[in-house]
FIPA-531489 format. One record per residue (C-alpha): z, y, x; residue in three letters; residue number from 1. Coordinates in Angstrom, 3 decimals, always signed. Layout:
BEGIN
+----------+----------+----------+------+-----+
|       zz |       yy |       xx | code | pos |
+----------+----------+----------+------+-----+
|        Z |        Y |        X |  ala | NUM |
...
+----------+----------+----------+------+-----+
***
This chain:
BEGIN
+----------+----------+----------+------+-----+
|       zz |       yy |       xx | code | pos |
+----------+----------+----------+------+-----+
|  -32.561 |  -37.285 |  -11.361 |  met |   1 |
|  -29.358 |  -38.268 |  -13.172 |  ile |   2 |
|  -29.899 |  -40.313 |  -16.300 |  asn |   3 |
|  -28.028 |  -38.603 |  -19.132 |  lys |   4 |
|  -27.783 |  -41.889 |  -20.984 |  asn |   5 |
|  -26.027 |  -43.695 |  -18.159 |  ser |   6 |
|  -22.276 |  -44.324 |  -18.283 |  lys |   7 |
|  -21.393 |  -43.727 |  -14.669 |  asp |   8 |
|  -18.564 |  -41.294 |  -13.966 |  gly |   9 |
|  -20.694 |  -38.496 |  -12.553 |  ile |  10 |
|  -23.048 |  -38.487 |  -15.548 |  ser |  11 |
|  -20.126 |  -38.484 |  -17.961 |  asp |  12 |
|  -18.617 |  -35.453 |  -16.229 |  lys |  13 |
|  -21.914 |  -33.557 |  -16.210 |  leu |  14 |
|  -22.618 |  -34.323 |  -19.863 |  asn |  15 |
|  -19.138 |  -33.276 |  -20.958 |  ala |  16 |
|  -19.363 |  -30.011 |  -19.022 |  leu |  17 |
|  -22.842 |  -29.269 |  -20.365 |  ser |  18 |
|  -21.665 |  -29.576 |  -23.952 |  ala |  19 |
|  -18.616 |  -27.460 |  -23.192 |  tyr |  20 |
|  -20.608 |  -24.678 |  -21.533 |  ile |  21 |
|  -23.301 |  -24.732 |  -24.225 |  glu |  22 |
|  -20.672 |  -23.994 |  -26.857 |  tyr |  23 |
|  -19.354 |  -20.973 |  -24.956 |  phe |  24 |
|  -22.842 |  -19.678 |  -24.148 |  leu |  25 |
|  -23.828 |  -19.846 |  -27.816 |  asn |  26 |
|  -20.739 |  -17.803 |  -28.720 |  asn |  27 |
|  -21.098 |  -15.219 |  -25.944 |  asn |  28 |
|  -17.973 |  -16.529 |  -24.249 |  leu |  29 |
|  -19.293 |  -17.425 |  -20.786 |  tyr |  30 |
|  -18.777 |  -14.738 |  -18.145 |  phe |  31 |
|  -18.954 |  -16.332 |  -14.704 |  tyr |  32 |
|  -21.497 |  -15.482 |  -11.984 |  asp |  33 |
|  -22.714 |  -12.295 |  -13.647 |  gln |  34 |
|  -24.997 |  -10.575 |  -11.110 |  pro |  35 |
|  -23.622 |   -7.273 |   -9.817 |  leu |  36 |
|  -26.579 |   -5.077 |   -8.920 |  thr |  37 |
|  -24.564 |   -2.245 |   -7.381 |  glu |  38 |
|  -21.050 |   -1.554 |   -6.102 |  leu |  39 |
|  -20.076 |   +2.066 |   -6.697 |  lys |  40 |
|  -17.198 |   +3.467 |   -4.691 |  gly |  41 |
|  -14.994 |   +0.390 |   -4.926 |  gly |  42 |
|  -13.796 |   +0.988 |   -8.490 |  ser |  43 |
|  -17.109 |   +0.692 |  -10.376 |  lys |  44 |
|  -19.907 |   -1.864 |  -10.572 |  val |  45 |
|  -23.321 |   -1.967 |  -12.215 |  ile |  46 |
|  -24.023 |   -5.085 |  -14.305 |  ile |  47 |
|  -27.220 |   -5.393 |  -16.340 |  asn |  48 |
|  -27.717 |   -1.652 |  -16.057 |  gly |  49 |
|  -24.196 |   -0.832 |  -17.323 |  arg |  50 |
|  -21.542 |   +0.897 |  -15.247 |  glu |  51 |
|  -18.214 |   -0.900 |  -15.621 |  met |  52 |
|  -14.750 |   -0.339 |  -14.226 |  gly |  53 |
|  -13.993 |   -3.097 |  -11.700 |  met |  54 |
|  -10.637 |   -4.742 |  -12.381 |  phe |  55 |
|  -11.334 |   -8.104 |  -10.740 |  ala |  56 |
|  -11.720 |   -6.977 |   -7.120 |  ser |  57 |
|   -9.953 |   -8.326 |   -4.035 |  tyr |  58 |
|  -10.738 |   -5.109 |   -2.144 |  ser |  59 |
|   -7.158 |   -3.979 |   -2.610 |  tyr |  60 |
|   -7.359 |   -0.928 |   -0.330 |  leu |  61 |
|  -10.823 |   +0.104 |   -1.520 |  gly |  62 |
|  -12.402 |   -0.500 |   +1.894 |  leu |  63 |
|  -15.498 |   -2.233 |   +0.534 |  leu |  64 |
|  -18.457 |   -0.031 |   +1.424 |  gly |  65 |
|  -16.493 |   +2.211 |   +3.796 |  his |  66 |
|  -19.036 |   +4.026 |   +6.030 |  pro |  67 |
|  -17.275 |   +3.123 |   +9.273 |  arg |  68 |
|  -17.149 |   -0.564 |   +8.372 |  ile |  69 |
|  -20.800 |   -0.565 |   +7.319 |  asn |  70 |
|  -21.791 |   +1.169 |  +10.554 |  gln |  71 |
|  -19.830 |   -1.317 |  +12.667 |  ala |  72 |
|  -21.628 |   -4.209 |  +10.952 |  ala |  73 |
|  -25.045 |   -2.574 |  +11.425 |  lys |  74 |
|  -24.377 |   -1.871 |  +15.101 |  ala |  75 |
|  -23.380 |   -5.497 |  +15.660 |  ala |  76 |
|  -26.641 |   -6.706 |  +14.102 |  ile |  77 |
|  -28.646 |   -4.299 |  +16.241 |  asp |  78 |
|  -26.950 |   -5.626 |  +19.381 |  arg |  79 |
|  -26.507 |   -9.344 |  +18.662 |  tyr |  80 |
|  -28.687 |  -10.187 |  +15.645 |  gly |  81 |
|  -27.628 |  -11.860 |  +12.406 |  thr |  82 |
|  -26.137 |  -15.085 |  +13.725 |  gly |  83 |
|  -24.808 |  -16.915 |  +16.766 |  thr |  84 |
|  -25.870 |  -19.926 |  +18.811 |  his |  85 |
|  -23.442 |  -22.202 |  +16.945 |  gly |  86 |
|  -19.860 |  -23.364 |  +17.297 |  ala |  87 |
|  -17.870 |  -21.187 |  +19.684 |  arg |  88 |
|  -16.357 |  -24.042 |  +21.667 |  leu |  89 |
|  -19.761 |  -25.489 |  +22.557 |  leu |  90 |
|  -22.251 |  -22.632 |  +22.216 |  ala |  91 |
|  -20.275 |  -19.681 |  +23.544 |  gly |  92 |
|  -18.074 |  -16.931 |  +22.169 |  thr |  93 |
|  -19.118 |  -13.331 |  +21.668 |  leu |  94 |
|  -16.925 |  -10.563 |  +22.974 |  tyr |  95 |
|  -16.764 |   -9.388 |  +19.340 |  leu |  96 |
|  -14.884 |  -12.543 |  +18.377 |  his |  97 |
|  -12.345 |  -12.116 |  +21.152 |  lys |  98 |
|  -11.898 |   -8.451 |  +20.279 |  glu |  99 |
|  -11.342 |   -9.283 |  +16.615 |  leu | 100 |
|   -8.728 |  -11.913 |  +17.456 |  glu | 101 |
|   -6.902 |   -9.491 |  +19.741 |  glu | 102 |
|   -6.931 |   -6.918 |  +16.933 |  thr | 103 |
|   -5.505 |   -9.444 |  +14.471 |  ile | 104 |
|   -2.795 |  -10.547 |  +16.886 |  ala | 105 |
|   -1.753 |   -6.947 |  +17.465 |  glu | 106 |
|   -1.806 |   -6.197 |  +13.726 |  phe | 107 |
|   +0.326 |   -9.271 |  +12.950 |  lys | 108 |
|   +2.539 |   -8.773 |  +16.033 |  asn | 109 |
|   +1.836 |  -12.207 |  +17.528 |  thr | 110 |
|   +0.784 |  -13.497 |  +20.923 |  glu | 111 |
|   -2.647 |  -14.681 |  +19.818 |  ala | 112 |
|   -4.982 |  -15.339 |  +16.894 |  ala | 113 |
|   -7.930 |  -17.578 |  +16.059 |  ile | 114 |
|  -10.647 |  -16.963 |  +13.455 |  thr | 115 |
|  -12.440 |  -19.390 |  +11.140 |  phe | 116 |
|  -15.503 |  -19.167 |   +8.901 |  thr | 117 |
|  -13.478 |  -18.848 |   +5.678 |  ser | 118 |
|   -9.952 |  -18.809 |   +4.353 |  gly | 119 |
|  -10.578 |  -22.134 |   +2.649 |  tyr | 120 |
|  -11.673 |  -23.754 |   +5.905 |  val | 121 |
|   -8.608 |  -22.318 |   +7.630 |  thr | 122 |
|   -6.069 |  -23.855 |   +5.280 |  asn | 123 |
|   -7.924 |  -27.082 |   +4.588 |  ser | 124 |
|   -8.260 |  -27.974 |   +8.292 |  thr | 125 |
|   -5.311 |  -26.359 |  +10.098 |  val | 126 |
|   -2.673 |  -28.295 |   +8.145 |  ile | 127 |
|   -4.264 |  -31.605 |   +9.108 |  gly | 128 |
|   -4.577 |  -30.544 |  +12.747 |  ala | 129 |
|   -0.857 |  -29.811 |  +12.965 |  leu | 130 |
|   +0.554 |  -32.728 |  +10.975 |  thr | 131 |
|   -0.136 |  -36.440 |  +10.667 |  gly | 132 |
|   +1.263 |  -39.797 |   +9.664 |  ala | 133 |
|   +5.043 |  -39.792 |   +9.607 |  gly | 134 |
|   +5.253 |  -36.013 |   +9.163 |  asp | 135 |
|   +6.247 |  -34.112 |   +6.018 |  tyr | 136 |
|   +4.526 |  -31.119 |   +4.437 |  val | 137 |
|   +6.436 |  -29.135 |   +1.786 |  phe | 138 |
|   +4.237 |  -27.099 |   -0.549 |  ser | 139 |
|   +5.021 |  -24.729 |   -3.438 |  asp | 140 |
|   +3.586 |  -26.108 |   -6.693 |  thr | 141 |
|   +1.550 |  -22.925 |   -7.268 |  leu | 142 |
|   +0.046 |  -22.691 |   -3.796 |  asn | 143 |
|   -3.655 |  -21.928 |   -3.480 |  his | 144 |
|   -6.111 |  -24.818 |   -3.845 |  ala | 145 |
|   -7.080 |  -24.574 |   -0.172 |  ser | 146 |
|   -3.469 |  -25.320 |   +0.797 |  ile | 147 |
|   -3.312 |  -28.218 |   -1.647 |  val | 148 |
|   -6.533 |  -29.665 |   -0.257 |  asp | 149 |
|   -5.316 |  -29.203 |   +3.309 |  gly | 150 |
|   -2.155 |  -31.121 |   +2.486 |  cys | 151 |
|   -4.175 |  -33.914 |   +0.879 |  arg | 152 |
|   -6.520 |  -34.161 |   +3.846 |  leu | 153 |
|   -3.577 |  -34.417 |   +6.205 |  ser | 154 |
|   -2.046 |  -37.847 |   +6.690 |  lys | 155 |
|   +1.417 |  -36.321 |   +6.342 |  ala | 156 |
|   +3.562 |  -37.022 |   +3.300 |  ala | 157 |
|   +3.090 |  -34.241 |   +0.726 |  leu | 158 |
|   +6.325 |  -33.043 |   -0.883 |  val | 159 |
|   +5.977 |  -30.393 |   -3.590 |  arg | 160 |
|   +8.765 |  -28.063 |   -4.658 |  phe | 161 |
|   +9.066 |  -25.984 |   -7.837 |  asp | 162 |
|   +7.504 |  -22.555 |   -7.731 |  his | 163 |
|   +9.543 |  -20.170 |   -5.578 |  asn | 164 |
|  +12.612 |  -22.358 |   -6.198 |  asp | 165 |
|  +14.490 |  -22.390 |   -2.919 |  met | 166 |
|  +17.275 |  -24.625 |   -4.233 |  asp | 167 |
|  +14.688 |  -27.276 |   -5.054 |  his | 168 |
|  +13.083 |  -26.849 |   -1.644 |  leu | 169 |
|  +16.429 |  -27.346 |   +0.062 |  glu | 170 |
|  +16.972 |  -30.535 |   -1.882 |  lys | 171 |
|  +13.567 |  -31.831 |   -0.823 |  arg | 172 |
|  +14.123 |  -30.867 |   +2.820 |  leu | 173 |
|  +17.462 |  -32.675 |   +2.835 |  ala | 174 |
|  +15.727 |  -35.849 |   +1.641 |  glu | 175 |
|  +13.365 |  -35.949 |   +4.631 |  ala | 176 |
|  +14.392 |  -38.265 |   +7.473 |  pro | 177 |
|  +16.384 |  -36.611 |  +10.233 |  ala | 178 |
|  +14.257 |  -35.781 |  +13.250 |  gly | 179 |
|  +10.955 |  -35.874 |  +11.349 |  ser | 180 |
|   +8.368 |  -33.123 |  +11.777 |  thr | 181 |
|   +8.490 |  -30.781 |   +8.792 |  lys | 182 |
|   +6.040 |  -28.037 |   +7.798 |  leu | 183 |
|   +6.807 |  -25.719 |   +4.857 |  val | 184 |
|   +3.829 |  -23.866 |   +3.349 |  ile | 185 |
|   +3.678 |  -21.133 |   +0.706 |  ala | 186 |
|   +1.577 |  -18.189 |   -0.375 |  asp | 187 |
|   +3.051 |  -14.782 |   +0.416 |  ala | 188 |
|   +1.638 |  -13.391 |   -2.840 |  val | 189 |
|   +0.635 |  -16.079 |   -5.318 |  phe | 190 |
|   -2.991 |  -15.636 |   -6.281 |  ser | 191 |
|   -2.692 |  -16.377 |  -10.003 |  met | 192 |
|   +0.763 |  -14.913 |  -10.649 |  glu | 193 |
|   +1.036 |  -11.892 |   -8.357 |  gly | 194 |
|   +4.673 |  -12.594 |   -7.486 |  asp | 195 |
|   +6.088 |  -12.636 |   -3.962 |  ile | 196 |
|   +7.589 |  -15.648 |   -2.226 |  val | 197 |
|  +11.299 |  -15.477 |   -1.389 |  asp | 198 |
|  +10.753 |  -15.177 |   +2.348 |  leu | 199 |
|  +14.393 |  -14.466 |   +3.319 |  pro | 200 |
|  +15.638 |  -17.714 |   +1.786 |  arg | 201 |
|  +12.540 |  -19.617 |   +2.845 |  leu | 202 |
|  +12.994 |  -18.637 |   +6.483 |  ala | 203 |
|  +16.706 |  -19.441 |   +6.313 |  glu | 204 |
|  +15.996 |  -22.962 |   +5.047 |  leu | 205 |
|  +13.353 |  -23.577 |   +7.693 |  cys | 206 |
|  +15.818 |  -22.631 |  +10.409 |  arg | 207 |
|  +18.573 |  -24.769 |   +8.889 |  ala | 208 |
|  +16.356 |  -27.861 |   +8.593 |  tyr | 209 |
|  +14.305 |  -27.325 |  +11.753 |  asn | 210 |
|  +11.048 |  -26.917 |   +9.848 |  ala | 211 |
|   +7.936 |  -24.974 |  +10.802 |  trp | 212 |
|   +6.997 |  -22.170 |   +8.385 |  leu | 213 |
|   +3.381 |  -21.393 |   +7.470 |  met | 214 |
|   +2.599 |  -18.515 |   +5.100 |  ile | 215 |
|   -0.778 |  -17.744 |   +3.525 |  asp | 216 |
|   -1.154 |  -13.947 |   +3.522 |  glu | 217 |
|   -4.537 |  -13.787 |   +1.816 |  ala | 218 |
|   -3.181 |  -11.442 |   -0.865 |  his | 219 |
|   -0.396 |   -9.712 |   +1.067 |  ser | 220 |
|   -2.196 |   -8.065 |   +3.997 |  val | 221 |
|   -2.877 |   -4.484 |   +2.949 |  gly | 222 |
|   -0.736 |   -5.049 |   -0.139 |  val | 223 |
|   +2.826 |   -5.565 |   +1.139 |  leu | 224 |
|   +4.754 |   -3.449 |   +3.586 |  gly | 225 |
|   +4.801 |   +0.278 |   +4.253 |  lys | 226 |
|   +1.754 |   +0.051 |   +6.512 |  thr | 227 |
|   +0.156 |   -2.974 |   +4.830 |  gly | 228 |
|   +0.953 |   -5.447 |   +7.579 |  arg | 229 |
|   +2.200 |   -8.000 |   +5.071 |  gly | 230 |
|   +5.234 |   -9.906 |   +3.924 |  ile | 231 |
|   +7.303 |   -9.729 |   +7.124 |  glu | 232 |
|   +7.083 |   -5.939 |   +7.032 |  glu | 233 |
|   +7.877 |   -5.966 |   +3.307 |  his | 234 |
|  +11.180 |   -7.757 |   +3.923 |  phe | 235 |
|  +11.850 |   -6.289 |   +7.382 |  gly | 236 |
|  +11.714 |   -9.780 |   +8.932 |  met | 237 |
|   +9.339 |   -9.511 |  +11.856 |  asp | 238 |
|   +8.827 |  -12.857 |  +13.567 |  gly | 239 |
|  +10.196 |  -14.971 |  +10.693 |  ala | 240 |
|   +6.913 |  -16.858 |  +10.188 |  ile | 241 |
|   +5.671 |  -19.433 |  +12.714 |  asp | 242 |
|   +2.091 |  -19.746 |  +11.458 |  ile | 243 |
|   +0.563 |  -16.650 |   +9.866 |  lys | 244 |
|   -2.587 |  -17.419 |   +7.937 |  met | 245 |
|   -4.835 |  -14.779 |   +6.425 |  gly | 246 |
|   -8.334 |  -14.086 |   +5.172 |  thr | 247 |
|  -11.028 |  -11.607 |   +6.147 |  leu | 248 |
|  -12.552 |  -11.415 |   +2.663 |  ser | 249 |
|  -10.062 |   -9.548 |   +0.475 |  lys | 250 |
|   -8.383 |   -6.395 |   +1.749 |  thr | 251 |
|  -10.613 |   -6.919 |   +4.802 |  ile | 252 |
|  -14.145 |   -6.622 |   +3.327 |  pro | 253 |
|  -15.918 |   -9.264 |   +5.396 |  ala | 254 |
|  -15.704 |  -13.053 |   +5.450 |  thr | 255 |
|  -13.575 |  -15.570 |   +7.329 |  gly | 256 |
|   -9.986 |  -16.624 |   +7.878 |  gly | 257 |
|   -7.464 |  -16.590 |  +10.694 |  tyr | 258 |
|   -4.263 |  -18.007 |  +12.104 |  ile | 259 |
|   -1.943 |  -15.752 |  +14.120 |  ala | 260 |
|   +0.989 |  -17.086 |  +16.115 |  gly | 261 |
|   +2.082 |  -18.331 |  +19.527 |  arg | 262 |
|   -0.436 |  -18.717 |  +22.368 |  lys | 263 |
|   +0.137 |  -22.444 |  +22.629 |  asp | 264 |
|   -0.391 |  -22.876 |  +18.878 |  leu | 265 |
|   -3.687 |  -20.991 |  +18.952 |  val | 266 |
|   -4.889 |  -22.831 |  +22.073 |  phe | 267 |
|   -4.112 |  -26.151 |  +20.400 |  phe | 268 |
|   -6.107 |  -25.212 |  +17.292 |  leu | 269 |
|   -9.133 |  -24.216 |  +19.390 |  arg | 270 |
|   -9.296 |  -27.749 |  +20.769 |  his | 271 |
|   -8.010 |  -29.926 |  +17.920 |  phe | 272 |
|   -8.817 |  -28.191 |  +14.613 |  cys | 273 |
|  -12.034 |  -29.596 |  +13.168 |  arg | 274 |
|  -12.667 |  -26.491 |  +11.041 |  gly | 275 |
|  -12.972 |  -24.468 |  +14.258 |  tyr | 276 |
|  -14.663 |  -27.010 |  +16.500 |  ile | 277 |
|  -17.387 |  -28.042 |  +14.041 |  tyr | 278 |
|  -18.175 |  -24.698 |  +12.378 |  ser | 279 |
|  -20.560 |  -22.035 |  +13.621 |  ala | 280 |
|  -18.995 |  -18.769 |  +14.730 |  ala | 281 |
|  -18.566 |  -15.822 |  +12.392 |  leu | 282 |
|  -21.764 |  -13.744 |  +12.219 |  pro | 283 |
|  -21.527 |  -10.692 |  +14.506 |  pro | 284 |
|  -21.724 |   -8.274 |  +11.575 |  ser | 285 |
|  -18.716 |   -9.889 |   +9.889 |  gln | 286 |
|  -16.611 |   -9.954 |  +13.043 |  ala | 287 |
|  -17.346 |   -6.290 |  +13.699 |  ala | 288 |
|  -16.704 |   -5.281 |  +10.084 |  ala | 289 |
|  -13.372 |   -7.099 |  +10.005 |  ala | 290 |
|  -12.216 |   -5.534 |  +13.251 |  gly | 291 |
|  -13.022 |   -2.026 |  +12.015 |  glu | 292 |
|  -11.221 |   -2.671 |   +8.728 |  ala | 293 |
|   -7.955 |   -3.535 |  +10.495 |  phe | 294 |
|   -8.183 |   -0.241 |  +12.381 |  lys | 295 |
|   -8.724 |   +1.692 |   +9.151 |  leu | 296 |
|   -5.635 |   +0.194 |   +7.521 |  ile | 297 |
|   -3.536 |   +1.680 |  +10.323 |  ile | 298 |
|   -5.410 |   +4.998 |  +10.474 |  glu | 299 |
|   -5.423 |   +5.624 |   +6.698 |  glu | 300 |
|   -1.901 |   +4.765 |   +5.460 |  pro | 301 |
|   -2.501 |   +6.713 |   +2.253 |  trp | 302 |
|   -4.469 |   +3.719 |   +0.977 |  arg | 303 |
|   -1.398 |   +1.467 |   +0.999 |  val | 304 |
|   +0.685 |   +4.163 |   -0.711 |  glu | 305 |
|   -2.002 |   +4.660 |   -3.370 |  lys | 306 |
|   -2.207 |   +0.921 |   -4.003 |  leu | 307 |
|   +1.564 |   +0.678 |   -4.518 |  his | 308 |
|   +1.428 |   +3.652 |   -6.907 |  glu | 309 |
|   -1.502 |   +2.197 |   -8.876 |  asn | 310 |
|   +0.070 |   -1.261 |   -9.070 |  ser | 311 |
|   +3.272 |   +0.172 |  -10.531 |  thr | 312 |
|   +1.329 |   +2.228 |  -13.065 |  arg | 313 |
|   -0.789 |   -0.734 |  -14.156 |  phe | 314 |
|   +2.020 |   -3.282 |  -14.430 |  ile | 315 |
|   +4.442 |   -0.988 |  -16.260 |  ser | 316 |
|   +1.714 |   +0.261 |  -18.600 |  gly | 317 |
|   +0.630 |   -3.244 |  -19.602 |  leu | 318 |
|   +4.232 |   -4.325 |  -20.163 |  lys | 319 |
|   +4.847 |   -1.277 |  -22.343 |  gln | 320 |
|   +1.827 |   -2.238 |  -24.416 |  arg | 321 |
|   +3.310 |   -5.694 |  -24.975 |  gly | 322 |
|   +1.394 |   -7.890 |  -22.547 |  phe | 323 |
|   +3.009 |  -10.798 |  -20.712 |  asn | 324 |
|   +2.331 |  -10.199 |  -17.006 |  thr | 325 |
|   +4.763 |  -12.851 |  -15.736 |  leu | 326 |
|   +6.783 |  -11.759 |  -12.676 |  asn | 327 |
|   +4.067 |   -9.878 |  -10.832 |  thr | 328 |
|   +5.004 |   -6.965 |   -8.598 |  glu | 329 |
|   +1.725 |   -6.608 |   -6.720 |  thr | 330 |
|   -1.914 |   -5.665 |   -7.254 |  ala | 331 |
|   -2.578 |   -9.048 |   -8.928 |  ile | 332 |
|   -1.653 |   -8.674 |  -12.598 |  val | 333 |
|   -2.034 |  -11.724 |  -14.861 |  pro | 334 |
|   -2.407 |  -11.123 |  -18.591 |  ile | 335 |
|   -1.296 |  -14.308 |  -20.316 |  ile | 336 |
|   -3.424 |  -15.332 |  -23.297 |  cys | 337 |
|   -2.292 |  -18.932 |  -23.847 |  gly | 338 |
|   -5.356 |  -20.788 |  -25.051 |  ser | 339 |
|   -8.700 |  -20.946 |  -23.291 |  ile | 340 |
|  -10.468 |  -19.513 |  -26.343 |  glu | 341 |
|   -8.211 |  -16.472 |  -26.518 |  arg | 342 |
|   -8.682 |  -15.696 |  -22.850 |  ser | 343 |
|  -12.452 |  -15.824 |  -23.319 |  leu | 344 |
|  -12.320 |  -13.726 |  -26.485 |  met | 345 |
|  -10.209 |  -11.096 |  -24.765 |  leu | 346 |
|  -12.666 |  -10.995 |  -21.863 |  thr | 347 |
|  -15.586 |  -10.538 |  -24.241 |  arg | 348 |
|  -13.925 |   -7.639 |  -26.058 |  glu | 349 |
|  -12.889 |   -5.897 |  -22.857 |  val | 350 |
|  -16.278 |   -6.241 |  -21.179 |  gln | 351 |
|  -17.955 |   -4.836 |  -24.292 |  arg | 352 |
|  -16.073 |   -1.629 |  -23.510 |  his | 353 |
|  -17.170 |   -1.510 |  -19.877 |  asp | 354 |
|  -14.110 |   -2.933 |  -18.143 |  val | 355 |
|  -15.028 |   -5.821 |  -15.848 |  phe | 356 |
|  -12.390 |   -8.574 |  -15.890 |  val | 357 |
|  -12.658 |  -12.348 |  -15.737 |  leu | 358 |
|  -10.636 |  -15.194 |  -17.270 |  pro | 359 |
|   -8.802 |  -18.008 |  -15.502 |  ile | 360 |
|   -8.793 |  -21.030 |  -17.791 |  val | 361 |
|   -6.285 |  -23.850 |  -17.649 |  ser | 362 |
|   -8.774 |  -26.736 |  -17.778 |  asn | 363 |
|  -10.103 |  -25.740 |  -14.334 |  ala | 364 |
|   -6.799 |  -26.680 |  -12.714 |  gly | 365 |
|   -6.012 |  -23.229 |  -11.294 |  ala | 366 |
|   -3.237 |  -22.491 |  -13.792 |  val | 367 |
|   -0.940 |  -24.704 |  -15.906 |  pro | 368 |
|   -2.022 |  -25.956 |  -19.316 |  glu | 369 |
|   -1.523 |  -23.373 |  -22.043 |  gly | 370 |
|   -1.368 |  -20.440 |  -19.626 |  ser | 371 |
|   -5.001 |  -19.322 |  -19.563 |  ser | 372 |
|   -5.180 |  -15.670 |  -18.627 |  arg | 373 |
|   -7.069 |  -12.687 |  -17.416 |  leu | 374 |
|   -6.326 |  -12.294 |  -13.709 |  arg | 375 |
|   -6.714 |   -8.527 |  -13.402 |  thr | 376 |
|   -6.409 |   -6.565 |  -10.190 |  thr | 377 |
|   -5.938 |   -2.926 |   -9.304 |  val | 378 |
|   -6.975 |   -1.227 |   -6.064 |  thr | 379 |
|   -6.433 |   +1.961 |   -4.106 |  ala | 380 |
|   -9.924 |   +3.047 |   -5.236 |  ala | 381 |
|   -8.827 |   +3.439 |   -8.858 |  his | 382 |
|   -7.552 |   +6.758 |  -10.130 |  asp | 383 |
|   -5.091 |   +7.277 |  -12.976 |  ala | 384 |
|   -7.875 |   +7.805 |  -15.514 |  arg | 385 |
|   -9.523 |   +4.486 |  -14.580 |  asp | 386 |
|   -6.234 |   +2.637 |  -15.014 |  ile | 387 |
|   -5.259 |   +4.335 |  -18.280 |  asp | 388 |
|   -8.696 |   +3.691 |  -19.783 |  tyr | 389 |
|   -8.581 |   +0.015 |  -18.809 |  ala | 390 |
|   -5.097 |   -0.381 |  -20.299 |  met | 391 |
|   -6.172 |   +1.241 |  -23.572 |  asp | 392 |
|   -9.216 |   -1.053 |  -23.776 |  val | 393 |
|   -7.035 |   -4.092 |  -23.055 |  leu | 394 |
|   -4.529 |   -3.023 |  -25.699 |  tyr | 395 |
|   -7.164 |   -2.631 |  -28.433 |  lys | 396 |
|   -8.772 |   -5.930 |  -27.431 |  ala | 397 |
|   -5.388 |   -7.631 |  -27.404 |  gly | 398 |
|   -4.789 |   -6.453 |  -30.947 |  lys | 399 |
|   -8.250 |   -7.492 |  -32.096 |  ala | 400 |
|   -7.915 |  -10.998 |  -30.682 |  thr | 401 |
|   -4.352 |  -11.583 |  -31.896 |  gly | 402 |
|   -2.869 |  -11.809 |  -28.427 |  ile | 403 |
|   -0.736 |   -8.780 |  -29.196 |  leu | 404 |
|   +1.363 |   -8.658 |  -32.350 |  gly | 405 |
+----------+----------+----------+------+-----+
***
């Protein structure tokens, strides 16, 4: 048991957090980890017996709960059970895993793919497997935490460049020693801002400075491109990215992460990436569910079209009502509140009117100081009435909390 009266660093952190959380609990301003008892059709959830519109979902194409995906997962359990014998390299690989990786490679138009147990594990271990002492890793300042941690775990020199600022990146690349190994990493769609990386310029700089390019497509698969294949399709730049990273837990309603790229790259990661070697294989149900989801994206293109339509409606409607949504042009729509307290107050008012959203506060390190926000999302499962109702609720709450006018 930790002694609350001690002055060691861990106790101090726990005591400070306890006091902080107690204040917000006493004022009905704590909203994390609310138990969802039912998911209804992708756009609704049941919380404490109340039906609420879901505007915090990563299921961008509304595939969560799709009957075909559910059936694929159930069939995999019936055939293989709920787990595997362990790590694939040492305990064997299921055909399901190979099939999923072939599906991903085809979807991303690469020679091969490799899957991991989570998106976080993918980023945090792949970067270190590919780079080491004497190498240079260039990372956008607003990259996801898993990328940041992967860079820190690597022994390569970490060089950060201003958010989506290609002139600054070029300056940093020019400063690296000639002949050194260089890896440039960025999100395709930034998870807290919703804006899109400048891939044309990014790819141009990587070619000019002989740098490898790794892009995290966690929030772009199913979101960008006419058929939802991601950022290369969005810009018409097939093959521009060397290392294509993605997740199986957002548009794809399962769990896991992947890297798609050249055969030699994937073979190397199977034998030298600790996140693959020392992690148990994906459960059969998750591998089967993910594989079926990729097929559905191709077979039901209306979902991508509906998502683009809903995103435009939501972003333009919030801007017209006076909200600051930064430079988003995707399904991730930040609503800037400024202070932590205002973001929590806005969340409280909105949830009282049955719209489920959650705040991102600046003291957690995910967003810059003074830019606490609601990170709202829209999906293909929403209809126009859902979106209009949510925007009206947000507008009234914004007025009541002083965020608007």
